[in-house]
N, C-alpha and C positions, 0 to 999 in steps of 0.2 A: 518592559517593555509587557505592554498585552498585545496576541493574536486573534481574532476575531477569524472563528469554523468562514467558510462557506461552505455551499453544496457539490459535491462532485463530478462533473461535465468532461469531459474527453478532451473538450476543445479547453478550457482551465487548468489539466489538469497535462496538458502530451509536453511541455519540454524532460515532467522528472517519470514520465514511462504512460503507459496502456491503463484505461478504462478496463477493466470484462463485465459486460451487461447484454441482455436478451435483446436492444437493443433497433437494431441493424436490417436496416430501407426493407434487404433486400436476405434473410435468409433464408436460405438451402430447405427442403423438404426430403427429408428419408423415413423413415420405415413407413413402409406403406402409406406416410398422408398424413401420420397421428406424433409429427414428430419436428421440428425449427431447428434445426444447425443454426448458428451466428457463429461462423467463420471462422479461424486465424484469429482470435482473438489481440494476439501479446507472441513477443518478439523477445524466443528462449537465448539468450546467447553466456556462452558461456567460456571460460578460458581453463584448457588442462584441470580437465573432469568432466563429467557431463550431470545431466541436469537429472534430479531425484526429486521426488514425492515424500511430507514429509507430511507429518499429524500435529499442529500444534496448539494449545490448550490457557492459552493465557484466564487470567484475570484478567477481572474487570476495574477496571476505571471511571469516574468522572470531571462532569465539568463543572468548575474548570480545570486546569487539569495544569499542573503543573510538568515545565518541561526542563528538564535537566542534562537531560541527552538526546545528538544524534547517529549512527553510524552510515556508511556507506559499504559497499562491495564491492570491490576493483577488479575483482576476479567473473560474475555472472548479476546477473538477472533475479530478480526479486518477485515468486507471486503470490501473492494473499488469497487466496479464494473462501470466501464466508462461508463456513455448514451451518451454517441457523439465518435466518432474516432477518436480522436486530445491525442495526448503523452499525459502525464506525468509524473512528477519530485516524485520520493519514497525514501526518504533522510533516513538509518536506524545507530544502530548502536549496538553493544553488549553492553551487563552488565561488570562492574567492582565494584564489593559491594555495587552495589547501585548507580553508574556513567552512561552513558552511555560512550562506548567507540569502537572504529574502523571502525567510520562516515564509511559510503559507504553511495552512487548515484545510480543513476539509472533512465533511461529513458522507461515508457512504451513506444511500439510499436502504440501506436494508438485500438491495437486491444485486451491490457492484462488488468486485472485484478489482485486484491491481494490479499490473506488472512494472516493480520500480527496475530504470535501464541502470545498464553499472556503473557505478559509482558516481550513484544519486543518493545526496544528501538526503534521510530522512528517521523518522523518531521511530522508537520499540511496537511490533506491537498493538493496538493501544481499545480492546476494542468499551466498549459502553454496558452492554448488556452481559447477562449468563444464560449459556454454557456461550463461553470465548473461544470454540473448537474453525480451527477452519484449516487447509487441503494449504498446505504452502506447498510451490516448484521453486526451488534454485540450486548450485552450484550445489555437487556430491566430491569431494579430491584434491586432494595433498594442501597443505599449507595452507594459511590465512587467505582467506576471504573478507579481515574483518576490521575495518579502523571506525576508532569511538571516538565522535567531539563529547568532550565535558562544558559546560554553560559556569563558570564562571556564577553565575547570577541570574538560575532558571529566568525561563521569560512561560509566562499568567497567558493560559489559550482558554482563551476565551467564547461557548456555546450558548446558539441559541435553541431557544426548545422546537423546531420547526424542523432543526435535525437531529433529535438526539428522542 
């Protein structure tokens, strides 16, 4: 099975989470008029723990990408904020009785982050360029907040040069 990437938009990504981008129609002006604040872009939701900030440094991947694993986090949202302005691959799926279904693949525009809702099936962090530095906001707490699903037959994610 092959899945084509599509541009990351707030509308298309809404079932899976929030898109973080400085593109709101009415940002708040702060810092003596020198800064635009695009306010409250993601809803952070954690159970039995707290939200924490980490730095991830992931190895870049290439398209086409063979998807063999998705994961989800039942006890907290997970936010990825790129620390460079390079596009990255975002893979998501809906849930069908505990199994990922209807897989979609997005490519960010290089100036977007994302916040996965609780329990959203998603691919691993997949930068397409080095360095793969991301600030990550997710649940810090006891117990496991990770469920993995390995595909028996990996799926091929195909991209377009328009998005990478």
